[in-house]
Structures are given as C-alpha cells and as structure tokens.
C-alpha positions as CSV (number, residue, x, y, z in Angstrom):
1,M,-102.9,135.6,-72.5
2,I,-102.5,138.8,-74.5
3,Y,-104.6,137.4,-77.3
4,I,-107.6,136.3,-75.2
5,P,-109.3,139.8,-75.2
6,N,-108.7,140.2,-78.9
7,M,-110.2,136.8,-79.7
8,I,-113.3,137.9,-77.7
9,T,-113.4,141.1,-79.8
10,I,-113.1,139.0,-82.9
11,G,-116.1,137.0,-81.6
12,N,-118.0,140.3,-81.7
13,L,-116.9,140.9,-85.3
14,F,-117.8,137.3,-86.2
15,C,-121.3,137.9,-84.9
16,G,-121.6,141.1,-86.9
17,L,-120.4,139.5,-90.1
18,L,-122.7,136.5,-89.6
19,A,-125.6,138.9,-88.9
20,I,-125.0,140.6,-92.3
21,Y,-124.8,137.2,-94.0
22,S,-128.1,136.1,-92.2
23,L,-129.8,139.2,-93.6
24,L,-128.5,138.4,-97.1
25,V,-130.1,135.0,-96.9
26,Q,-133.3,136.6,-95.3
27,D,-132.9,135.0,-91.9
28,I,-134.0,138.0,-89.8
29,Y,-134.3,136.1,-86.5
30,S,-130.7,134.9,-86.7
31,A,-129.4,138.3,-87.6
32,A,-131.0,139.9,-84.6
33,T,-129.8,137.1,-82.3
34,L,-126.2,137.5,-83.6
35,I,-126.2,141.2,-83.0
36,F,-127.3,140.6,-79.4
37,I,-124.7,137.9,-79.0
38,G,-122.1,140.4,-80.3
39,L,-123.2,142.7,-77.4
40,F,-122.2,140.0,-75.0
41,F,-118.7,139.7,-76.5
42,D,-118.4,143.5,-76.6
43,F,-119.2,143.7,-72.9
44,F,-116.6,141.2,-71.9
45,D,-113.6,141.9,-74.2
46,G,-112.5,145.1,-72.4
47,M,-113.3,143.8,-69.0
48,I,-111.1,140.7,-69.6
49,A,-108.3,142.8,-71.1
50,R,-108.3,145.0,-67.9
51,K,-108.4,141.9,-65.7
52,L,-105.5,140.3,-67.5
53,N,-103.6,143.6,-67.7
54,T,-103.4,143.3,-71.5
55,V,-105.1,146.5,-72.6
56,S,-103.6,147.8,-75.8
57,D,-104.1,150.4,-78.5
58,I,-104.5,147.6,-81.0
59,G,-107.3,146.1,-78.9
60,K,-109.0,149.4,-78.7
61,E,-108.9,149.9,-82.4
62,L,-110.0,146.3,-83.1
63,D,-112.9,146.8,-80.7
64,S,-114.0,149.9,-82.6
65,M,-113.8,148.1,-85.9
66,A,-115.8,145.2,-84.6
67,D,-118.4,147.6,-83.1
68,L,-118.7,149.4,-86.4
69,V,-119.7,146.1,-88.1
70,T,-121.9,144.6,-85.4
71,F,-123.6,147.8,-84.1
72,G,-123.2,150.2,-87.0
73,V,-123.5,148.4,-90.3
74,A,-125.5,145.2,-89.3
75,P,-128.3,147.1,-87.5
76,S,-128.7,149.6,-90.4
77,I,-129.0,146.7,-92.9
78,F,-131.4,145.0,-90.4
79,A,-133.5,148.2,-90.4
80,Y,-133.6,148.3,-94.2
81,Y,-134.4,144.6,-94.6
82,T,-137.1,144.5,-92.0
83,C,-139.1,147.6,-93.0
84,L,-137.2,150.4,-94.8
85,Y,-137.0,148.5,-98.1
86,E,-140.4,149.8,-99.1
87,L,-138.9,153.4,-98.9
88,P,-136.0,152.8,-101.4
89,I,-134.4,156.3,-101.3
90,I,-135.2,157.2,-97.7
91,G,-134.4,153.7,-96.5
92,V,-130.9,153.7,-98.2
93,L,-130.3,157.3,-96.8
94,C,-131.2,156.1,-93.3
95,M,-128.8,153.2,-93.6
96,L,-126.0,155.4,-94.8
97,I,-126.5,158.1,-92.3
98,Y,-126.7,155.7,-89.4
99,S,-123.5,153.9,-90.5
100,I,-121.7,157.1,-91.0
101,C,-122.7,158.4,-87.6
102,S,-121.5,155.1,-86.1
103,I,-118.1,155.4,-87.5
104,L,-117.8,159.1,-86.5
105,R,-118.9,158.2,-83.0
106,L,-116.3,155.4,-82.7
107,A,-113.5,157.6,-84.1
108,K,-114.5,160.4,-81.7
109,F,-114.4,157.9,-78.8
110,N,-110.9,156.5,-79.7
111,V,-109.4,160.0,-80.1
112,K,-111.0,161.9,-77.2
113,Q,-113.0,159.7,-74.8
114,S,-111.6,156.4,-74.0
115,T,-110.1,157.6,-70.7
116,I,-113.0,159.7,-69.3
117,S,-115.7,158.5,-66.9
118,T,-118.7,159.3,-69.2
119,F,-119.5,158.8,-72.9
120,I,-120.0,161.9,-74.9
121,G,-122.7,160.8,-77.4
122,M,-124.6,157.6,-77.3
123,P,-122.4,154.5,-77.4
124,T,-122.6,152.6,-80.7
125,P,-123.6,149.3,-79.1
126,L,-126.5,150.9,-77.3
127,A,-127.6,152.6,-80.5
128,G,-127.4,149.4,-82.5
129,I,-129.4,147.4,-80.0
130,C,-132.0,150.2,-79.9
131,L,-132.2,150.2,-83.7
132,V,-132.7,146.4,-83.9
133,T,-135.4,146.6,-81.3
134,L,-137.2,149.5,-83.1
135,S,-136.9,147.7,-86.5
136,A,-138.4,144.5,-85.1
137,M,-141.6,146.6,-84.6
138,H,-142.0,146.8,-88.4
139,N,-143.2,150.5,-88.3
140,Q,-141.5,152.5,-91.0
141,I,-142.2,155.9,-89.6
142,L,-141.0,154.8,-86.1
143,V,-137.8,153.4,-87.7
144,V,-137.1,156.5,-89.8
145,V,-137.6,158.8,-86.8
146,G,-135.7,156.4,-84.5
147,I,-132.8,156.1,-86.8
148,S,-132.6,159.8,-87.1
149,I,-132.6,160.3,-83.4
150,L,-130.1,157.5,-82.7
151,S,-127.8,158.9,-85.4
152,Y,-127.9,162.4,-83.9
153,L,-127.4,161.0,-80.3
154,M,-124.3,159.1,-81.4
155,V,-122.5,162.3,-82.7
156,S,-124.0,164.7,-80.1
157,N,-122.3,166.1,-77.0
158,I,-124.9,164.6,-74.7
159,K,-123.3,162.7,-71.8
160,F,-124.1,159.1,-71.2
161,P,-123.0,157.1,-68.2
162,H,-120.0,154.8,-68.6
163,F,-121.0,151.9,-66.4
164,K,-117.9,149.8,-66.8
165,K,-115.7,152.6,-65.5
166,K,-118.2,154.1,-63.0
167,Y,-118.8,150.9,-61.1
168,N,-115.3,149.7,-61.0
169,G,-115.6,146.9,-58.5
170,K,-119.0,145.7,-59.5
171,F,-117.9,144.8,-63.1
172,G,-114.4,143.8,-62.1
173,V,-112.6,146.4,-64.2
C-alpha cells in the first residue's frame, strides 16, 4: 500500500514526459491532453497518501520532481512550440525563466510551505495549466506577458488558497 501514492505520482511524471515527447513529434493536442491528465494524477497522489497514511518525505520530493516536468518544463516547451518559436531569443528566454521559476517555487514549497494552510506563490500545477491555456490561443504577445506574470507569481510572496488542506473533509484529506 505504501507504493500506491508513489505510483500515482509516477503517472504524473509519465504524463509530463510523454507530453514533451508529443511536442518533439509535433503532436500539440496530445501534449496538452497529457499535461491535463498529469493534473488529475497530481491531485490524487497526495490525497491517497493521506488516506492510506503513507505520507513520506520521499513521496513529497517525488511529487515535486514530477510537477517540475509536467507543469514546469512541459508547459514551457508547449508555449515555445505553439507560438514562441517565431521569437527565437525571447521564446527561449521565456522557456528558461518559466522553468527556473518552477523549480524555485517547488524547492521553496518543500522547504517552507508543505505544512501551512495556504500557498505562498502560485502553485506550479496551476501556473502550468494557465500557461498551456494561454499558449493554445496562439498570441505571442499574450504568451510572453502571461509567462512573465506566471513566473513572477510562482516565486512571489502572494498567498494562494490551499484547497486540499482548507476543505479537509470535502476532499477526504
């Protein structure tokens, strides 16, 4: 039973890796779909770990690594392949900045925030889904501005609600 939540987290990572592969073979629709499926896995891994009383430091770290791939790296590559490729230098910089802010946000969460009732800075999964949605609009200016705002929000000190902990009974955690 201890491995069930980690296998769900690996499902999230699997989706992120396949999303990147889909982008390499220019299958944009599958990439977006896989990132959204990764969100489903990400939502349930922690919930199931708490239900089964198998929460662990390894699970927390594994979750952050999976989130980095699925909601940090894959969405930034998605943004580049869908519309930023026409802005080679700016597009690559946007990809790098977003990915770096994702890893900084996840590291900050693991060190300081995993036990408090709110998020400090935008959660990486939310930022990743927002970036994929913005990128699907194929508007370069919107994506450049959006990626800048999302990157800032991830590393900011702005509080975001932590629904899984706030609504304890509703989500079963």
